FISEFI-80120 format. One line per 4 residues: number of its first residue (from 0); their letters; for each residue x, y, z of C-alpha. Coordinates in steps of 0.02 Angstrom, whole numbers, plus 32768, in hexadecimal, padded with zeros to 4 digits. Layout:
BEGIN
NUM = a = X:Y:Z | ...
***
This chain:
BEGIN
0 = xxxx = 75A3:8AAA:801C | 75E4:8A09:806C | 7609:89D2:7FB9 | 7681:8A59:7FA4
4 = xxxx = 76EE:8A1F:8038 | 772B:897B:7FF8 | 7772:89DB:7F58 | 77BF:8A81:7F8A
8 = xxxx = 7815:89E9:801C | 7865:8988:7F79 | 7885:8A37:7F19 | 78F4:8A4D:7FB9
12 = xxxx = 7949:89C7:7FD1 | 796D:89C0:7F1B | 79BA:8A86:7F2C | 7A1B:8A3C:7FC1
16 = xxxx = 7A74:8993:7F63 | 7AA8:8A22:7ED3 | 7ADA:8AA8:7F55 | 7B51:8A16:7FA0
20 = xxxx = 7B8F:89D8:7EF4 | 7BCB:8A76:7ECF | 7C32:8A9A:7F61 | 7C7E:89E7:7F38
24 = xxxx = 7CA4:89FA:7E9C | 7D52:8A3B:7EB2 | 7D6F:89C3:7F2F | 7D59:8934:7EBB
28 = xxxx = 7DC5:8980:7E2B | 7E5B:8988:7E8E | 7E36:88E5:7ECE | 7E30:88AA:7E03
32 = xxxx = 7ECB:891D:7DF1 | 7F28:88A9:7E88 | 7EFD:881B:7E46 | 7F43:8833:7D8B
36 = xxxx = 7FD3:8868:7DFB | 7FF3:87BD:7E45 | 7FE2:875B:7D9A | 806D:87CB:7D46
40 = xxxx = 80CC:87B7:7DEB | 80B0:86F2:7DE8 | 80CC:86ED:7D23 | 8169:8747:7D3F
44 = xxxx = 81A9:86C8:7DCE | 817F:8625:7D5B | 81DE:868E:7CD1 | 827A:869F:7D47
48 = xxxx = 8264:85EC:7D9A | 825D:85AB:7CF7 | 8307:8603:7CB0 | 8356:85E2:7D5C
52 = xxxx = 8331:851C:7D3C | 8366:8527:7C86 | 840B:8565:7CDE | 8413:84E2:7D45
56 = xxxx = 8414:8461:7CDA | 8490:84B6:7C54 | 8507:84AE:7CE7 | 84F3:8419:7D29
60 = xxxx = 8500:83D2:7C65 | 8591:842D:7C4A | 85DD:83CF:7D06 | 85C0:8337:7CBB
64 = xxxx = 8622:8340:7C1D | 86BD:83B1:7C7F | 86A7:82FE:7CF5 | 86AA:828B:7C45
68 = xxxx = 873D:82DD:7C10 | 87AB:82D3:7CB3 | 8803:8226:7CEC | 87A6:8215:7D98
72 = xxxx = 8702:8210:7D3C | 8720:8139:7D12 | 8755:812F:7DC4 | 86BD:8186:7E07
76 = xxxx = 865D:8101:7D92 | 86BA:8073:7DE8 | 8692:80BD:7EA5 | 85E3:80CD:7E80
80 = xxxx = 85C1:8030:7E37 | 861A:7FD0:7EC1 | 85AE:8037:7F40 | 850C:7FFC:7EE0
84 = xxxx = 852F:7F56:7EFF | 855A:7F56:7FA1 | 84C4:7FA6:7FC4 | 845E:7F1F:7F50
88 = xxxx = 84CB:7E9D:7FC3 | 849F:7EEA:8053 | 83D6:7EF5:8022 | 83DB:7E34:7FEF
92 = xxxx = 841B:7E1A:80A1 | 83A9:7E81:80F7 | 8310:7E37:808C | 8353:7D78:80AB
96 = xxxx = 834F:7DA6:815F | 829F:7DE4:816D | 8270:7D42:8115 | 82B2:7CDE:8187
100 = xxxx = 8259:7D3C:821A | 81A0:7D31:819D | 81C5:7C7F:8191 | 81E7:7C71:8265
104 = xxxx = 815B:7CCD:827B | 80F4:7C53:8205 | 8135:7BAD:8250 | 8112:7C08:8313
108 = xxxx = 8052:7C1E:82D7 | 8048:7B85:8292 | 8098:7B42:8333 | 8004:7B9A:83A6
112 = xxxx = 7F86:7B5C:830E | 7FC2:7AB9:8329 | 7F9F:7A9E:83DA | 7F1A:7AFC:83EA
116 = xxxx = 7EB3:7A75:838F | 7F04:79F3:8404 | 7EE8:7A3F:8494 | 7E31:7A52:8448
120 = xxxx = 7E56:7995:8423 | 7E77:794D:84DF | 7DF7:79AA:8537 | 7D84:794D:84BD
124 = xxxx = 7DBE:78AC:846F | 7CFA:78A6:8410 | 7D1A:796B:83BC | 7D16:7927:8302
128 = xxxx = 7D20:79D4:82C1 | 7DBA:79FC:8314 | 7E04:795E:82D5 | 7DCF:7994:822E
132 = xxxx = 7E0E:7A50:8234 | 7EAE:79E1:8283 | 7ECF:798E:81DF | 7EAF:7A14:8169
136 = xxxx = 7F2B:7A77:81E8 | 7FAD:79DD:81B4 | 7F75:79CC:80F7 | 7F81:7A84:80DD
140 = xxxx = 8041:7A70:8124 | 804B:79D4:80B0 | 806D:7963:8145 | 8002:78D3:810B
144 = xxxx = 8032:7866:8177 | 7FEB:78B4:8217 | 7F3E:7916:8191 | 7F33:7852:815A
148 = xxxx = 7F22:7815:8212 | 7EB9:7897:8256 | 7E2C:7887:81BA | 7E3B:77D0:81EE
152 = xxxx = 7DFC:77FF:82A8 | 7D72:7866:8269 | 7D42:77BA:81F7 | 7D47:7759:828F
156 = xxxx = 7CDD:77D0:82F0 | 7C58:77EE:8269 | 7C5E:777D:81EB | 7BEB:77E6:8178
160 = xxxx = 7C58:7878:8150 | 7C65:7883:80A4 | 7CEE:7926:80BF | 7D64:78C3:8113
164 = xxxx = 7D4E:782A:80AB | 7D75:78A7:8015 | 7E1A:78E1:805F | 7E53:7844:8089
168 = xxxx = 7E3D:7819:7FC4 | 7E8A:78AC:7FA1 | 7F16:788D:8009 | 7F2D:77D3:7FB7
172 = xxxx = 7F3A:781F:7F09 | 7FBF:788F:7F4F | 801D:77F9:7F99 | 8013:77A1:7EF7
176 = xxxx = 8065:782D:7E86 | 80FB:7843:7EEA | 8179:77F9:7EAC | 81B2:776B:7F24
***
């Protein structure tokens, strides 16, 4: 007797699902029709937009042809050319000004970095790393005389420092390559 209940529940569930589906078929078919109608409307709008765009392009071409025939067209082109040249000059001036600001910022950063290493050296005259960094700073800025002094100081504090010795040799090679 208990084996009958699960089968009965399954049959009633399937019947309930079928009833729900049968009742919803009209609603689902209406939504399908609505989607088809929307698709038709979108296609019509797309065709309308294409036609409008083609019309606008034709009108623009016609206006350009009319403008070319008038005597004002050459003066308009002259005005346009002058305006574009002025805009170009203005952009070059702005670029020049910004480049100047960037250079000032770089110099300010360089001064700050140089002061930092000098301050460290002023607090500790035996700081080999500070002298090396200061020498590297001068070397990168192509201030070879100051770089040479810094690396010589490193060697006076530690005569076995190969990095400083190599940099001094490199500075000597650069000095020989420069025209006198």
